[in-house]
C-alpha positions in Angstrom: -4.9 -20.5 9.3 -3.8 -19.7 12.7 -5.6 -16.8 14.4 -3.3 -14.6 16.5 -3.7 -15.1 20.3 -7.1 -13.7 21.5 -6.6 -10.3 22.9 -9.4 -8.3 24.5 -9.0 -4.6 24.7 -10.9 -2.1 26.7 -12.1 1.1 24.9 -9.4 3.0 26.6 -6.6 0.6 25.7 -7.9 0.4 22.0 -7.9 4.3 21.8 -4.5 4.5 23.2 -3.1 1.9 20.7 -4.9 3.6 17.8 -3.2 6.8 18.8 0.3 5.2 18.9 -0.2 3.4 15.6 -1.2 6.7 13.9 1.2 9.1 15.5 4.1 10.3 13.4 6.3 10.7 16.5 5.9 7.0 17.4 8.9 4.8 16.7 8.6 2.4 13.8 9.0 -0.5 16.2 6.3 0.6 18.6 4.0 1.4 15.6 4.4 -2.2 14.3 3.9 -3.7 17.6 0.7 -1.7 18.4 -0.7 -2.6 14.9 -0.1 -6.3 15.5 -2.0 -6.1 18.8 -4.8 -4.2 17.2 -5.1 -6.7 14.4 -5.0 -9.6 16.8 -7.8 -7.9 18.8 -9.8 -7.8 15.6 -9.3 -11.4 15.0 -7.1 -11.4 12.1 -4.9 -14.4 11.4 -1.2 -14.2 12.1 -0.5 -14.8 8.4 -2.8 -12.0 7.2 -1.4 -9.6 9.8 2.1 -10.4 8.8 1.3 -9.9 5.1 -0.3 -6.6 5.7 2.6 -5.3 7.8 5.3 -6.9 5.7 6.7 -8.9 8.7 7.1 -12.6 9.7 4.0 -14.5 10.9 6.1 -16.1 13.7 6.9 -12.6 15.1 3.3 -11.7 14.9 2.3 -14.8 16.8 4.9 -14.4 19.5 4.0 -10.8 20.2 0.3 -11.5 20.3 0.8 -14.4 22.6 3.1 -12.5 24.8 0.6 -9.5 25.1 -2.3 -11.9 25.9 -0.2 -13.8 28.6 0.8 -10.4 30.3 -2.8 -9.2 30.1 -1.8 -5.7 29.2 -0.7 -3.7 26.2 2.1 -1.6 27.8 5.5 -1.6 26.0 
């Protein structure tokens, strides 16, 4: 299985994403994107992440790769 692009998060970035992922005021789209990044940072496969979130594995891979290439987690 393909593992999502390797993403390393600082403690501050991780906390910010956790906050976004759990906030009720966060848009559905942003919540999904932050969960994908968090799961990629934890080393989950694209397929497992997609299954857990009910989305497409290709979408997961593209987002994780894009985040890793940019070197940031801002949206």
